[in-house]
N, C-alpha and C positions, 0 to 999 in steps of 0.2 A: 475348495473352487478350483476346476480345472482349467487348464492353457484355452479349451475349447469353450469353456463356458464364460470365460473372461472377454474370449474374442468377440462371441455373440452378444454378450452386452455392452462393447465397445461399437459394437454395429448397428444394434439397438438403437444406441442414442444419438447416432450419424444421424439415422433414418427421420429421426424425428424433427417435424415441422412445425410452422406457425405457434400458436399458443402452446402448444404441451412442451415444445421444443424450448419457448422463453421461460414457464414454470421450471422446469427442470434444471434451465441454465442460473436460474435466480436461486434456485434451493442448493446449487453449487456454490455461488456467491455466499450465501448466507454461512456455508459449512466453512469457505475460507475465511471470512472475518472472524468467526468462532474459533478457527485454528490460530487466526493472528492475534485474536485477546490472547490465548496462552502464551504469546511471546514477551516478557517484561518490556520492552523498546517500544513495542507497539500499542500495548496497554497505555504507558504513560504517556504516547504522544497523543493517543484519544481522548484520555483524560484532560491533556493539554486543551485540545481541539475543543471538548466541553466548554471550556471558558473563554478560548481565543475566538469562536464561531461567533458567537454573541457579540463580543467583545467589536469585531469588523464591522459591524454594523450600525455601532457607536461611533467607532472612530473613523470610518468611512464617511467622506462628505458627498460623494456621489457613487452611482453604481458601479463603476469603473472600481474606484479605489476598495469598494466592499467586494467586488470580486477578485482583486488582485491581493486584497489580506484573508481573504475564506479562501481564494483557490492556492496558495502557497502553504496554508496549514494541511488541506486535504491533499495536497503533491506529497508532503514530507509522509503523511501516511499511505500513498500509494505505493511511493518508493520504498517505505519501510517494507509492504507486503510482498514487494516483487523482491528485495533482498533476502527475505525469510524464504521463498520461493526457492530462489538460488542455494541458498544456504540447504537448505532441507534437500533439493535435490541432488546437492555434491557429497551428501554424509548418507545418503541411500548408495550411492556408488560404492563408496566404502570407509572406514573410518582412519584408512592409514595416509602418510603426510602425502601429497603429491603436490608438486609445483603449480601444474594449470589448476588443480581444485584450490590452492590458495590464493592464486591468480583472480579465479573468480569470486572467491569471496571477500579478497579484497577490493575488488571494482565494484561490487557490490555495496559494500560498506563506504567506499567511497561517493557511490550515486546517493546515500543517506545521508551523507556528510554534506555535500552540494547544495542539497535542497534543504536542509536546517541550515545551512548558509543565506540560501536566498529566503529561506522565510523569516529568518530574523531581520536580516538586511532590510526586506519589505516592512516591516513592520517598526524597523526602527527610524527609517525613513518616514513614515507616514507620522509615527509618533512627534517626531523634530518639527514634520510642519504644523501638525496640530497644536502645539504647544510654542513654537516660538515666533 
């Protein structure tokens, strides 16, 4: 594919509107989830979500509690996908070590850590409230 062909393909996507644009966007989202599934960390978090999301409905006493419990689980997966996107973009630039590349990857990793801590603390508080 030539540069002109790639530019034309990008322009075609930008010209889409309505349901056609939504259908293509949904396809890209599914492709992103499929790519994420290829990452060990995302796969582990998705498998944990299969257990935690139903448990959120059991543990939560109100819709707000259920939303917080389920939301923190989904947030971890969202942040993991964004972190993977950052790492992939940095790796595309080049394999050599660069301080800015390391900084970007470290910040993505820190975001995942913070989302995991938030999720863990939310679940711990809900469990504490339920069983004490």
